[in-house]
C-alpha positions as CSV (number, residue, x, y, z in Angstrom):
1,M,-54.1,-29.1,-36.5
2,K,-55.3,-25.7,-36.4
3,T,-55.7,-26.1,-32.5
4,D,-52.0,-27.2,-32.5
5,T,-50.8,-24.3,-34.8
6,F,-52.8,-21.7,-32.4
7,F,-51.2,-23.0,-29.2
8,F,-47.9,-23.0,-30.9
9,L,-48.1,-19.4,-32.4
10,G,-49.7,-18.4,-28.8
11,S,-46.5,-19.6,-27.4
12,M,-44.0,-18.1,-29.2
13,F,-45.9,-14.9,-28.8
14,L,-45.7,-15.5,-25.0
15,A,-42.0,-16.5,-25.1
16,A,-41.5,-13.1,-27.0
17,L,-43.1,-11.0,-24.6
18,L,-40.8,-12.4,-21.8
19,I,-38.0,-12.0,-23.5
20,L,-38.9,-8.6,-24.3
21,A,-39.5,-7.7,-20.7
22,S,-36.3,-9.4,-19.3
23,K,-34.2,-6.8,-21.3
24,P,-32.4,-3.8,-19.7
25,K,-34.3,-0.8,-20.4
26,R,-31.5,1.9,-21.0
27,S,-33.7,4.8,-21.6
28,T,-36.0,4.6,-18.7
29,S,-35.9,7.7,-17.0
30,A,-35.4,6.1,-13.6
31,Y,-31.9,5.6,-14.9
32,I,-30.6,7.3,-17.8
33,D,-32.1,10.9,-16.2
34,K,-29.6,10.8,-13.1
35,A,-26.3,11.5,-13.1
36,I,-25.4,7.7,-13.0
37,G,-26.6,7.0,-16.0
38,T,-24.8,9.3,-17.9
39,I,-21.5,8.6,-16.1
40,N,-21.6,5.0,-17.5
41,E,-22.7,6.2,-20.9
42,K,-19.3,8.3,-20.8
43,F,-17.3,5.8,-19.0
44,H,-18.2,3.4,-21.9
45,E,-17.3,6.0,-24.7
46,D,-14.0,6.8,-22.6
47,L,-13.2,3.1,-23.1
48,S,-13.7,3.1,-26.6
49,S,-11.7,6.1,-27.1
50,C,-8.7,4.8,-24.9
51,Y,-8.7,1.2,-27.0
52,D,-8.7,3.7,-30.3
53,A,-5.6,5.4,-28.8
54,T,-4.0,2.4,-28.0
55,V,-4.5,1.1,-31.6
56,Q,-2.9,4.8,-32.9
57,F,0.1,4.4,-30.5
58,H,0.9,0.7,-32.0
59,E,0.6,2.3,-35.2
60,A,2.9,5.1,-34.3
61,A,5.4,2.8,-32.6
62,I,5.6,0.4,-35.7
63,S,5.9,3.5,-37.8
64,F,8.8,4.6,-35.4
65,Q,10.6,1.6,-35.9
66,R,10.6,1.7,-39.5
67,G,11.8,5.2,-39.0
68,D,8.9,6.6,-40.6
69,V,7.8,8.6,-37.9
70,S,9.7,11.4,-35.8
71,E,10.4,11.1,-32.0
72,P,8.5,14.1,-31.1
73,E,5.5,12.7,-33.0
74,L,5.6,9.5,-31.0
75,E,5.8,11.5,-27.9
76,R,2.5,13.0,-29.1
77,E,0.8,10.1,-29.8
78,Y,2.2,8.5,-26.4
79,S,0.5,11.9,-24.4
80,Q,-2.8,11.5,-26.4
81,L,-2.7,7.7,-24.8
82,R,-1.9,8.9,-21.3
83,E,-4.8,11.4,-21.2
84,T,-7.5,8.6,-22.4
85,F,-6.1,6.2,-20.0
86,K,-6.3,8.3,-17.0
87,K,-9.5,9.2,-18.0
88,I,-10.8,5.6,-17.4
89,E,-8.3,4.4,-15.0
90,F,-9.7,5.1,-11.8
91,F,-13.0,2.6,-13.2
92,V,-11.2,0.2,-14.4
93,E,-8.9,-0.6,-11.5
94,Y,-11.9,-0.4,-8.9
95,L,-13.8,-2.5,-11.0
96,D,-11.1,-5.0,-12.4
97,K,-7.8,-4.6,-10.2
98,E,-6.6,-7.8,-10.7
99,A,-6.4,-7.1,-14.4
100,F,-5.4,-3.8,-13.9
101,D,-2.3,-5.0,-11.8
102,K,-1.4,-7.9,-14.5
103,T,-1.8,-6.2,-17.7
104,L,-2.8,-2.3,-17.8
105,N,-0.5,-0.8,-15.5
106,G,1.6,-3.0,-13.3
107,A,5.4,-2.0,-12.2
108,P,7.8,-2.4,-14.6
109,L,9.4,-5.5,-12.7
110,P,8.6,-9.1,-12.7
111,K,5.8,-10.7,-9.9
112,L,4.6,-13.9,-9.0
113,E,1.0,-15.1,-9.8
114,K,-1.2,-15.1,-6.7
115,K,-3.7,-17.9,-6.1
116,V,-1.8,-20.3,-7.9
117,A,-0.6,-23.8,-6.9
118,D,2.2,-23.9,-9.0
119,L,5.1,-21.0,-9.3
120,R,4.0,-18.7,-12.0
121,V,5.9,-15.4,-13.0
122,L,4.1,-12.5,-14.5
123,Q,6.1,-10.5,-16.8
124,P,5.9,-6.8,-16.4
125,R,3.6,-5.1,-19.2
126,G,1.4,-2.1,-19.2
127,M,1.5,1.5,-19.2
128,Q,4.4,2.0,-16.8
129,V,6.6,-0.5,-18.9
130,I,6.1,1.7,-22.2
131,D,6.6,4.7,-20.0
132,E,10.1,3.2,-19.2
133,F,10.9,2.7,-23.0
134,M,9.8,6.2,-23.9
135,A,12.3,7.9,-21.8
136,S,14.9,5.3,-22.6
137,G,17.0,6.5,-25.4
138,F,14.9,4.3,-28.0
139,S,17.6,1.9,-29.2
140,T,17.2,-0.5,-31.9
141,S,15.9,-3.3,-29.1
142,D,13.8,-0.8,-27.4
143,R,12.0,0.0,-30.2
144,E,11.3,-3.5,-31.1
145,D,10.1,-4.2,-27.4
146,L,8.6,-1.2,-27.3
147,V,6.3,-2.2,-30.7
148,A,5.5,-5.5,-28.8
149,Q,4.4,-3.8,-25.5
150,A,2.1,-1.7,-27.3
151,Y,0.8,-4.6,-29.3
152,K,-0.3,-6.4,-25.7
153,L,-1.4,-3.1,-24.5
154,E,-3.9,-2.6,-27.5
155,N,-4.8,-6.6,-26.9
156,D,-5.6,-6.0,-23.2
157,V,-7.5,-3.0,-23.6
158,K,-9.9,-4.3,-25.8
159,K,-10.4,-7.3,-23.5
160,I,-11.3,-4.7,-20.8
161,E,-13.4,-3.0,-23.1
162,Q,-15.3,-6.2,-23.9
163,F,-15.4,-7.0,-20.3
164,L,-16.4,-3.6,-18.7
165,G,-18.4,-2.4,-21.7
166,V,-21.4,-4.0,-20.1
167,R,-21.0,-3.3,-16.6
168,R,-23.3,-1.0,-15.0
169,V,-21.4,1.2,-12.3
170,T,-23.8,2.3,-9.1
171,D,-23.5,5.4,-7.6
172,R,-21.7,3.9,-4.5
173,Q,-19.3,2.5,-6.7
174,F,-18.6,5.7,-8.8
175,F,-17.9,7.5,-5.6
176,E,-16.0,4.7,-4.2
177,A,-13.6,4.5,-7.1
178,S,-13.4,8.5,-6.9
179,R,-11.7,8.8,-3.4
180,Q,-9.9,5.6,-4.4
181,A,-8.4,7.7,-7.5
182,L,-7.5,10.5,-5.3
183,I,-5.6,8.1,-3.0
184,R,-3.5,6.7,-6.1
185,L,-3.3,10.5,-7.3
186,A,-1.5,11.3,-4.1
187,T,0.7,8.3,-3.2
188,L,1.6,7.1,-6.8
189,G,0.6,9.4,-9.4
190,I,2.4,12.7,-8.4
191,T,5.3,10.9,-6.9
192,G,6.2,9.2,-9.9
193,F,5.6,5.8,-9.4
194,D,3.1,5.4,-12.2
195,T,5.4,7.1,-14.8
196,P,9.2,6.0,-13.9
197,G,10.4,7.1,-17.0
198,T,9.1,10.1,-18.3
199,Q,7.5,11.5,-14.8
200,H,4.0,12.6,-16.3
201,G,2.8,12.3,-13.0
202,I,1.9,16.2,-12.6
203,S,0.2,16.0,-16.0
204,D,-1.6,13.0,-15.1
205,A,-2.9,14.8,-12.4
206,T,-4.4,17.5,-14.4
207,V,-6.6,15.2,-16.2
208,V,-7.7,12.9,-13.1
209,L,-9.2,16.2,-11.6
210,Q,-11.0,17.0,-14.7
211,I,-12.6,14.0,-15.5
212,Q,-13.6,13.5,-11.8
213,Q,-15.1,17.2,-12.1
214,E,-16.8,16.4,-15.1
215,Y,-18.5,13.4,-13.7
216,M,-19.4,15.2,-10.4
217,Q,-21.2,18.1,-12.0
218,L,-23.9,15.7,-13.1
219,Y,-25.0,15.3,-9.6
220,K,-26.0,19.1,-9.7
221,S,-29.7,18.2,-10.5
222,E,-29.7,15.7,-7.3
223,L,-28.1,17.9,-5.1
224,R,-30.3,21.1,-5.6
225,T,-33.6,18.6,-4.7
226,I,-32.1,18.1,-1.1
227,N,-30.5,22.0,-0.9
228,S,-27.1,20.6,-0.6
229,L,-25.6,22.3,-3.6
230,Q,-23.2,24.0,-1.7
231,L,-21.3,20.8,-1.5
232,L,-20.7,20.8,-5.2
233,K,-19.8,24.4,-5.1
234,E,-17.1,23.8,-2.1
235,Y,-15.6,20.8,-4.2
236,T,-15.4,22.5,-7.5
237,L,-13.8,25.4,-6.3
238,I,-11.0,23.4,-4.6
239,S,-10.8,21.0,-7.7
240,N,-10.3,24.4,-9.7
241,Q,-7.2,25.2,-7.2
242,G,-6.1,21.8,-7.7
243,I,-6.2,21.7,-11.7
244,A,-4.7,25.3,-11.6
245,Q,-1.2,23.9,-9.3
246,T,-0.6,20.8,-11.8
247,Q,-0.9,22.7,-15.0
248,E,1.7,25.3,-13.3
249,G,3.8,22.7,-11.9
250,N,6.3,20.2,-13.1
251,F,7.8,17.0,-11.6
252,E,11.0,19.2,-10.2
253,N,9.0,22.0,-8.8
254,F,5.8,20.7,-7.8
255,D,4.3,21.5,-4.2
256,R,3.3,17.8,-3.2
257,L,2.7,18.9,0.2
258,S,0.4,21.6,0.0
259,F,-1.3,19.8,-3.0
260,I,-2.2,17.1,-0.6
261,K,-3.7,19.3,2.1
262,N,-5.2,21.9,0.3
263,V,-6.4,19.8,-2.7
264,V,-6.3,16.1,-2.1
265,T,-7.4,16.3,1.6
266,P,-10.9,18.3,1.1
267,L,-11.6,16.8,-2.0
268,Y,-11.5,13.2,-0.6
269,K,-13.9,14.4,2.3
270,G,-15.9,16.3,-0.1
271,I,-16.7,13.3,-2.2
272,K,-17.9,11.3,0.8
273,D,-19.9,14.2,2.2
274,I,-21.7,14.6,-1.4
275,H,-22.1,10.6,-1.5
276,L,-23.8,10.5,2.3
277,A,-26.1,13.7,1.5
278,L,-27.5,12.0,-1.5
279,D,-28.1,8.9,0.9
280,Y,-26.8,6.5,-1.4
281,E,-25.5,3.1,0.1
282,T,-21.9,2.8,1.1
283,I,-19.7,-0.2,1.2
284,E,-20.1,-1.0,5.1
285,E,-24.0,-1.3,4.5
286,V,-23.5,-3.8,1.7
287,S,-20.5,-5.9,2.7
288,R,-19.6,-8.1,5.4
289,Y,-16.0,-8.2,5.1
290,P,-13.6,-5.5,6.4
291,L,-11.6,-3.4,4.1
292,A,-8.2,-2.0,4.4
293,V,-9.2,1.5,4.0
294,N,-11.8,2.9,6.2
295,Y,-14.6,4.5,4.1
296,D,-15.4,6.8,6.9
297,A,-11.9,8.6,7.2
298,D,-11.6,11.9,5.9
299,H,-8.0,11.8,4.6
300,L,-4.7,10.1,4.3
301,F,-3.8,10.9,7.5
302,E,-6.5,10.6,9.8
303,K,-5.6,8.2,12.9
304,D,-8.1,5.6,11.4
305,F,-7.8,5.9,7.8
306,L,-6.5,2.1,8.0
307,N,-8.5,-0.5,9.7
308,K,-5.7,-2.4,11.5
309,F,-8.5,-5.2,12.3
310,Y,-8.3,-5.8,8.4
311,Y,-4.7,-7.3,8.7
312,V,-5.6,-9.7,11.8
313,S,-8.1,-12.6,12.9
314,I,-8.5,-10.7,15.8
315,A,-11.9,-9.7,16.3
316,N,-12.7,-5.8,16.8
317,D,-15.1,-6.3,20.3
318,T,-15.3,-5.7,24.0
319,S,-12.6,-8.1,24.6
320,F,-10.0,-6.5,22.9
321,N,-8.5,-4.2,25.5
322,K,-8.2,-7.1,27.6
323,I,-6.3,-9.3,25.4
324,A,-4.2,-6.4,24.5
325,S,-3.6,-5.5,28.3
326,L,-2.7,-9.4,28.4
327,G,-0.5,-9.1,25.6
328,K,1.5,-6.2,27.3
329,L,2.5,-8.3,30.1
330,L,3.6,-11.4,27.8
331,F,5.7,-9.2,25.9
332,Y,8.0,-8.1,28.7
333,D,7.8,-11.5,30.6
334,P,10.8,-13.9,29.9
335,V,8.5,-16.7,31.2
336,L,7.8,-17.3,27.5
337,S,11.3,-18.0,26.7
338,R,12.9,-21.7,27.7
339,N,15.8,-20.4,30.3
340,N,13.3,-17.3,31.3
341,T,16.0,-14.9,30.5
342,I,14.6,-12.9,27.6
343,S,11.4,-11.4,26.3
344,C,9.9,-9.6,23.5
345,S,11.2,-6.4,24.7
346,S,14.7,-7.7,24.6
347,C,15.0,-6.8,21.1
348,H,12.1,-4.5,20.7
349,A,12.7,-1.7,23.2
350,P,9.9,0.8,23.6
351,E,12.0,3.7,23.9
352,K,13.9,2.8,20.4
353,A,10.7,2.2,18.7
354,F,10.8,-1.5,19.2
355,T,14.3,-2.1,18.3
356,D,17.3,-3.0,20.1
357,G,19.8,-0.2,18.9
358,L,22.3,-3.2,17.6
359,T,23.8,-3.7,14.3
360,T,21.9,-7.1,14.4
361,S,20.1,-8.4,17.2
362,K,21.7,-11.1,19.8
363,S,20.9,-14.7,20.4
364,N,19.9,-16.2,23.5
365,T,23.6,-16.9,24.3
366,G,24.6,-13.1,23.4
367,S,26.0,-13.8,20.3
368,P,25.2,-11.6,17.1
369,L,22.1,-12.9,15.2
370,K,22.1,-12.2,11.4
371,R,19.7,-9.7,11.0
372,N,18.8,-6.2,12.6
373,S,15.9,-5.5,14.6
374,M,12.7,-4.3,12.8
375,T,10.3,-1.5,14.7
376,L,7.0,-2.6,15.6
377,N,5.9,0.6,15.3
378,Y,3.1,0.4,12.3
379,S,4.1,-3.1,11.8
380,V,0.4,-4.3,11.8
381,Y,-0.1,-2.6,8.5
382,A,1.3,-5.6,6.2
383,S,0.8,-8.6,4.4
384,A,3.8,-10.3,5.0
385,Y,6.2,-10.1,8.2
386,F,10.0,-10.3,8.9
387,H,12.6,-8.9,6.8
388,D,12.1,-11.7,4.4
389,L,8.5,-11.8,4.7
390,R,8.2,-15.5,5.7
391,T,5.2,-15.1,7.8
392,K,1.7,-13.4,6.5
393,R,0.2,-12.7,9.6
394,L,1.2,-10.5,12.6
395,E,0.0,-13.2,15.0
396,D,1.9,-15.9,13.3
397,Q,5.4,-14.0,13.8
398,F,5.5,-15.2,17.6
399,E,5.7,-18.9,16.5
400,H,9.0,-18.5,14.8
401,V,10.5,-16.6,17.7
402,V,9.4,-19.6,20.2
403,L,10.7,-22.4,18.4
404,N,14.1,-20.9,17.0
405,K,16.6,-22.4,18.9
406,D,18.8,-18.9,18.9
407,E,15.8,-17.1,20.5
408,F,13.1,-18.4,22.9
409,D,14.2,-22.1,22.4
410,S,10.9,-23.1,23.7
411,S,7.6,-24.7,22.8
412,Y,3.9,-23.8,23.0
413,P,3.0,-26.7,25.1
414,E,6.0,-25.6,27.8
415,I,4.7,-22.1,27.6
416,V,1.5,-22.9,28.2
417,E,2.3,-25.4,31.4
418,K,4.1,-22.9,32.8
419,L,1.1,-20.0,32.4
420,N,-1.3,-22.4,33.8
421,T,0.4,-22.9,37.0
422,S,0.1,-18.6,37.7
423,P,-3.4,-18.0,39.2
424,T,-3.0,-14.1,38.2
425,Y,-2.1,-15.3,34.2
426,S,-4.9,-17.7,34.6
427,K,-7.8,-15.1,35.8
428,K,-6.4,-13.0,32.7
429,F,-6.2,-15.7,30.0
430,V,-10.0,-16.0,31.3
431,E,-11.1,-12.4,31.3
432,A,-9.5,-11.8,27.6
433,F,-11.0,-15.2,26.1
434,P,-14.3,-15.9,27.9
435,A,-15.6,-18.3,25.1
436,Y,-12.8,-20.7,25.4
437,D,-12.8,-23.5,28.0
438,K,-9.0,-23.4,28.3
439,P,-8.2,-20.0,27.5
440,I,-4.4,-20.6,28.2
441,K,-4.0,-21.7,24.1
442,P,-1.3,-21.1,21.8
443,N,-3.2,-19.0,19.3
444,N,-4.4,-16.7,22.1
445,I,-0.8,-16.4,23.4
446,D,-0.2,-15.1,19.9
447,Y,-3.6,-13.0,19.6
448,A,-2.8,-11.2,22.8
449,L,0.9,-10.1,21.5
450,A,-0.6,-9.2,18.6
451,A,-3.3,-7.1,20.1
452,Y,-0.5,-5.2,22.3
453,V,1.5,-4.9,19.1
454,M,-1.3,-3.1,17.2
455,Q,-1.7,-0.3,19.5
456,F,1.7,1.1,18.3
457,T,-0.1,3.1,15.5
458,T,-0.5,6.7,17.2
459,F,-0.2,8.9,13.9
460,D,0.5,11.7,16.0
461,S,4.1,12.7,14.7
462,P,4.3,16.7,13.4
463,V,3.8,15.8,10.1
464,D,0.6,14.0,11.0
465,A,-0.4,16.6,13.2
466,Y,0.1,19.2,10.1
467,F,-1.8,17.2,7.8
468,Q,-4.5,16.4,10.4
469,G,-5.0,20.2,11.2
470,T,-3.9,20.2,14.8
471,D,-0.4,22.3,14.0
472,A,0.1,24.2,11.3
473,S,3.9,24.7,12.3
474,L,6.4,22.8,10.0
475,S,9.5,24.0,9.3
476,E,10.5,25.1,5.5
477,E,13.5,22.5,5.7
478,V,10.7,19.7,6.7
479,K,8.7,21.0,4.1
480,N,11.2,20.7,1.6
481,G,12.2,17.5,2.7
482,F,8.4,16.2,2.1
483,N,8.9,17.4,-1.4
484,L,12.2,15.8,-2.2
485,F,10.8,12.4,-0.4
486,T,7.6,12.3,-2.6
487,G,9.4,13.6,-5.7
488,K,13.1,14.2,-6.6
489,A,14.6,11.5,-4.2
490,N,11.9,8.8,-5.1
491,C,11.6,7.6,-1.8
492,A,7.6,7.8,-1.5
493,T,7.8,5.0,-4.7
494,C,8.7,2.6,-2.4
495,H,7.7,4.1,1.3
496,F,4.2,4.9,0.2
497,L,2.0,7.5,2.2
498,P,0.6,7.4,5.0
499,T,2.5,4.5,6.5
500,F,5.9,5.5,4.6
501,S,6.4,1.7,4.4
502,G,5.6,-1.0,1.6
503,L,2.0,-1.3,1.9
504,V,1.1,-0.6,-1.7
505,P,-1.8,1.9,-2.2
506,P,-4.6,2.7,-3.0
507,L,-6.0,-0.9,-1.3
508,Y,-3.1,-1.1,1.1
509,K,-3.9,-5.0,0.8
510,E,-0.1,-6.0,-0.3
511,T,3.3,-5.7,1.1
512,E,6.7,-5.0,-1.0
513,A,9.9,-6.2,-1.0
514,E,12.9,-4.5,-2.8
515,V,16.3,-5.6,-3.8
516,L,18.7,-2.6,-3.0
517,G,22.1,-4.4,-3.2
518,V,22.8,-3.5,0.3
519,P,26.8,-4.0,1.1
520,E,28.3,-6.1,3.6
521,N,30.4,-3.8,5.1
522,N,30.4,0.2,4.8
523,Y,34.1,0.7,3.6
524,E,35.5,-0.2,0.0
525,P,36.4,-2.8,-1.7
526,W,32.3,-3.2,-1.8
527,I,31.1,-6.8,-1.2
528,L,27.5,-7.8,-2.0
529,D,26.1,-9.2,2.0
530,D,25.5,-12.8,1.1
531,D,22.0,-12.4,2.8
532,I,19.7,-13.7,0.1
533,G,16.6,-12.7,1.9
534,R,13.0,-13.4,0.4
535,L,14.7,-15.8,-1.8
536,G,15.3,-18.0,1.0
537,N,12.4,-17.4,3.4
538,G,11.2,-20.9,3.2
539,V,8.0,-20.3,1.3
540,T,7.9,-22.6,-2.0
541,Q,5.9,-20.4,-4.0
542,E,8.3,-17.7,-3.5
543,V,11.4,-19.2,-4.7
544,A,12.1,-17.1,-7.8
545,T,15.5,-15.9,-8.6
546,F,14.0,-11.7,-8.8
547,Y,13.3,-12.4,-5.0
548,N,17.3,-12.8,-4.1
549,N,18.3,-10.0,-1.9
550,A,15.0,-8.5,-1.5
551,F,13.7,-7.3,2.0
552,K,10.8,-5.7,3.3
553,T,10.1,-2.1,2.6
554,P,10.1,-1.2,6.6
555,T,8.2,2.1,7.8
556,V,10.5,5.6,7.8
557,R,8.4,6.6,10.9
558,N,10.9,6.9,14.0
559,I,13.3,6.0,11.8
560,E,15.5,8.5,13.9
561,K,15.3,5.7,16.8
562,T,15.5,2.9,15.0
563,G,19.4,2.7,13.7
564,P,21.5,1.1,12.9
565,Y,19.8,0.8,9.4
566,M,19.4,-1.8,6.7
567,H,18.6,-5.7,7.5
568,N,22.3,-6.2,8.2
569,G,22.6,-2.6,10.1
570,V,25.3,-1.7,8.1
571,Y,24.6,1.9,8.1
572,N,24.8,3.8,11.5
573,T,23.7,7.2,10.1
574,L,20.8,8.5,8.5
575,E,23.5,10.2,6.0
576,E,25.4,7.1,5.3
577,V,21.8,5.7,4.2
578,M,21.1,8.6,2.0
579,E,24.6,8.6,0.1
580,F,23.7,4.9,-0.5
581,Y,20.7,5.6,-2.3
582,N,21.9,9.1,-3.8
583,L,24.6,6.9,-5.7
584,G,22.3,4.3,-7.2
585,G,22.1,1.3,-4.3
586,G,23.9,-1.5,-5.2
587,A,24.5,-0.4,-8.8
588,G,26.0,2.7,-8.1
589,L,28.9,0.7,-5.9
590,G,29.4,-1.9,-8.8
591,F,27.5,-4.3,-8.1
592,G,25.9,-6.2,-11.1
593,M,22.3,-6.5,-9.7
594,D,20.2,-8.5,-12.2
595,H,16.8,-7.4,-10.7
596,Q,17.6,-4.6,-8.4
597,T,14.3,-2.8,-7.9
598,L,15.7,0.8,-6.8
599,A,16.5,2.8,-9.8
600,P,20.6,2.1,-10.7
601,D,20.9,6.1,-11.9
602,P,22.2,8.3,-9.1
603,L,19.5,11.1,-7.8
604,N,22.0,14.0,-7.9
605,L,20.7,15.2,-4.5
606,T,22.8,17.9,-2.8
607,D,23.8,18.0,0.9
608,T,21.3,20.6,1.4
609,E,18.8,18.5,-0.1
610,I,19.5,15.4,1.9
611,E,19.6,17.4,5.0
612,E,16.3,18.4,4.5
613,I,14.9,14.8,3.9
614,I,16.5,13.6,6.9
615,A,15.0,16.4,8.7
616,F,11.4,15.5,7.4
617,M,12.1,12.2,8.2
618,N,12.6,12.9,11.7
619,S,9.6,14.8,11.9
620,L,7.9,11.7,11.5
621,N,8.7,10.5,15.0
622,D,5.5,10.1,17.4
623,K,4.7,11.8,20.4
624,K,3.4,9.0,22.2
625,E,5.5,6.8,24.4
626,F,4.4,2.9,25.6
627,M,5.6,2.3,28.9
628,P,6.2,-1.3,30.0
629,P,4.5,-2.4,32.8
630,T,5.4,-1.8,36.3
631,D,6.0,-5.6,37.4
632,L,5.1,-9.0,36.0
633,P,2.9,-12.0,37.6
634,R,4.9,-13.4,40.7
635,D,2.4,-16.1,42.0
636,F,4.2,-19.1,40.2
637,P,4.6,-22.0,42.5
638,E,8.2,-22.5,41.0
639,K,10.4,-20.0,42.8
640,K,12.9,-19.2,40.2
641,L,10.0,-18.2,38.0
642,N,9.0,-15.8,40.6
643,E,12.6,-14.2,40.7
644,R,12.8,-13.8,36.8
645,E,13.4,-9.9,35.7
646,L,11.2,-7.7,34.1
647,I,12.6,-7.1,31.0
648,K,12.0,-3.3,30.2
């Protein structure tokens, strides 16, 4: 009995030792004395403070509904809430992007739940929704909805606090999150996207820069140890300049151009330089999966800021150039169509930024199709393609053209059979796809065409050169236009930097469609175009009423060359396009749009301001020209194939 007791007590003692040994040691000098230990503690404290602020704001909203709290008092509580939220935002978005978008800061529009088998609608909630209420005038119904939203936010932040309160951020994650926050600041913060009602984006920027600087100062000791303290001094100097600029500015007069060039750009590079100097691991060292944003890039407008290979299933290896070279031939070759008379270039001419200059494209019989030809420039940067977003990869587009009876009206077996009879094409496919026993295959045709289209991303416009530091000569008209585009005109809340398309920052993984209310004709009486857009794209999981009349947001790069404009080519000039937006889109024309995503209020842009915006957009024209091949393979055994026309 005594022996059994002895063994029992001994076992309990050993178990206790194992439990103690397995517990994390929060106070060990190896962790807490370094910057990252203090960063984690402060982040958890700020999480708690943000939750407290949501409680106070919820209580203030209830009191405001009862009439016990004045509007200025409620606004002060909201300002306090925003300040605490902006302190944790960059960590929360980085660590739990899905929860961030669904509950804390999603756009004030209904969206579909992704990665589910059924059709599930996510109703808008979070800070952006509350921000719109704070600027709505506070009707009785608005006050009720504000209370409901405040209650949801309080509960959502509590869940985030419970989930992330036990997480420990690593040095790598801190630097990555900090750079991601600067992307968000430049593209969604100062543009007004995050504050669609109150336009507090400039004051928000002050908080973001201040909290980042506070965190970065914690690395002072580590940088001194490796004789790299100068990096922190340079970062701090620029950060202080940015803080001063945001404190002095407001939404209407803020110089976004100089802020991005002189503050965001050097800070973005500076954080990376500090990260690498400290020799902490980078995302490329720990992940085998590519990211959309290239961490090695120094700024938003660098040519390889975005990784084009993230968006396709094509490998970035030694075969790529040969694949793209093959794709160039196929792009201009009518042999891909059934009657050997039309090619990709029939609707995508290089001198027109790969559009066709028509109101709507023509069919293989010459009759007009329903939609306008979209530019292929920068088209690789997307998660969905065509006006209605019906395909999800660049290389999947071609199938829709091949099988369409109004376009190529062909089939892959027919195309493969023809190409196999050409010794030149056979050789080029073997060189491009050496791993295949039979290299002329449907998917390899798709890959070749996609590889060629991937090359239309030069980032060499005058605006790019300005931000890249290779040419500082932007006119005042263009500079003013940039600030209007990213400010008062609200263009950059849909045409996001740096692609100026619907590719959403800061992760650049999702492409948006917008409901604008485009008319059928450019004259009165105004009639809404009957094209239902995304709602009719054939994707079962996207049959949602709020996608009615929704169309992909295209890039405005090279827009001077891509008219007529809109999905139906209704506008011939950029002046007409700007007037449509200036009126408030379809709502401004009198259409009863239930789900218009474009703000229905007039922009009140002057004629001069419209001219400046157009001057800026025209400065987004690429310099590099893409030339068609000089000729096509003409070694087919069938004579009529050798007589086909090279379509330039």
